[in-house]
N, C-alpha and C positions, 0 to 999 in steps of 0.2 A: 415368547413375545419379543418382537424386534423393537429397536429404538426408532423413534419417529421425530423428525425435526421439521418444524414449519419455519421456513426462511422467508422473511418479507423482502420485498423489492428494495427496501431502504436499508437493509442490514449492511453494516460496514464494520471493519476492524474486528472480525470474529474469525477464529481459527479452530477447526475441528480436526481431531486426530482419530484415525482408524487403524487398528492393528490389522495387518494382512496375515490372517491366521491360516497358513498352509503348512503342513508338516515337512514337506520336502523342498529342497532348493530348486529342483527341476520344475515343480508345480509353481513356485513363486516366479521363476523366470518366465514361464509360459503365461502366467496371469498378467505380468507387467509388459509383455511383449507387444510391440505395435504390430498389429495385423490389419488386414483389410477389414473395413467395417469399424465398429465402435471399439474404443479402448476398454478392456475389461474392468478396470477400476471405476470408470464412469458408469458402466452398465450395473456394476455391483452397488453403487451408491443408490441406484433405483430412484432417481429424482423424477418427479412428475409435476407438471404444471397444468392445472385445471383438467385433471384426469387424463392427461396425455403424457407420454414419455417426454422428458426434457432432454434434448440432445445438443443444446447449444452451450454446453459447459466450456469455459475458457481454461484450457490446460496450463496456461502460464501461471495460474494461481493454485496449482496442484503440484505437490512434490512428494516423491517417494524417497524415504530416508532409511538407510540401514544404520541403526544405532551402533553397531559394531565398528563402523567407520568413523565415529565421532570422537574416539579416544577419550581423554579426560573431560572434554566439554560435556559429553552426555546429551541425551535428548532434552533434559531440562535446560541445559546451557544453550542449546541451539534455539529453543523457544524464546529464551530471554534475549540472547545476543542477536539471533538472526531474524526473529519474528516480532520483536518489540513487546513481548508479554511481560507484564510487571513481575518482578521477582516475588512479591508478596502473593501473587496469584498462583505462581508455580510452586511455591514453598510447600503447601500441604500435599502436593502430588509428586514432589521431587523423588522420593525413594521408589515409588511405583514407576514413574517415567524412566528413571535411570536403570531400573531392573529389566526393562523390555529389551529383548535381544533380537526379536523378529522385525522385519521391515514394517514401516509405518507410513500410511498415506496422510499427508497434511493438506487440508483443503481450506483455503481462505474464502471469505465472503465474495470476493470479486469473481471467483470461479463460476458463480451462478449468473453472471452477466446482468445484474440488476433486475432479475426476474423473481417473482414470488413463486417458490417451489416447495414441495414436500419431499423430504428425503427419508427413505426407509431402507437403510443399508442391509444388504443380503450377504450371506457367506460368499467369500471368505473374509469380508470386512466385518470388524467388530469395533464399535465405538469405544474410545478410551476417555476422551475429554473434550470439552468445549471451553475455549479460553478467549479473553478479550485482549486485543492489542492496545497498548497505550497510545493515546493521541500524541502526535508529535508536539513537543513543547516548543513554543516560539516566544521570544521576548522582543520587546522593542527597545532594549537597552543598547546604548552606543558601545561599540567595541573600543577598548582602550589598550590595544596591544600594538606594538611597532609594526607587525606584519599587516595590520588592518589599515595602515596609513599609506597613502600614495598609490601609484600604479606601477606595476613592474614593466620595464621596457626590455628590449631585446638584449641590452648589455647587462641586465640583472640588477641595475640600480633603480631605486624608486624615485618617481617624480611626484611632487606634491599635487594633490587634487584640488582644483579650484572649486570653492563652494558654489553651488547653484544659487541664483537669486531667489529669495523667497517669493512665493506666488503673489502676495499682496503688492510687493514692489513691482513685479512684472505687470500686473493689471494696472497699477498706477501709471507706469511709463506708457503703456498702450493708450490709456485715456488721455494723457497729456499730449501725446502725438496726435491723436484724433482731434482734440480741442484746438491744437495749433493749425491743423489742416482746415478745420471748419472756420477758424478766424481768418485765415488767409483767403479762403473762398468767399466768405462774406465781405471781406475787405475789398476784394476785386469787384464783386458785384455791386457794392455800395459806391465805389469810386466812379463808376460809369454813369451814375445818375446825375 
């Protein structure tokens, strides 16, 4: 029985890992080689859209990783540091992920180009895990560090930034100018009577 994934057109911030399960290095190189036609990992993902093969995958959101090249970072560290997966989500899988020695195909949601697809990976791909990326944290707090003050100039010294006028003050000034123009126009038209 193969794994099957229904990926909606709205899916975002999901990463799927697939082991490239080939016994020999020559086979792995051949599988990953860019040849004329379709890239073998895309073919092996076996993605379909409304019963038709899905061929518009965006390879920029697909990466082949050799865990042996990751040194002490390991596959779990790569997922946390490089892909923004929460450490709490990786923790239960850490020993399994870090024990993997064969190449892994990492596929992000954006690889499916915002299309609803069904993925049924075929050999040599074998599903390992599906993980969620953390949403970027943004705050509206004001920065209170010296480097956040001023603007850098060519000489390397910082010049103070002039605060922008608040929007209410800008609108008030525009209305005052318009009122003055209207008063002048009405004054000239009334003076001629």
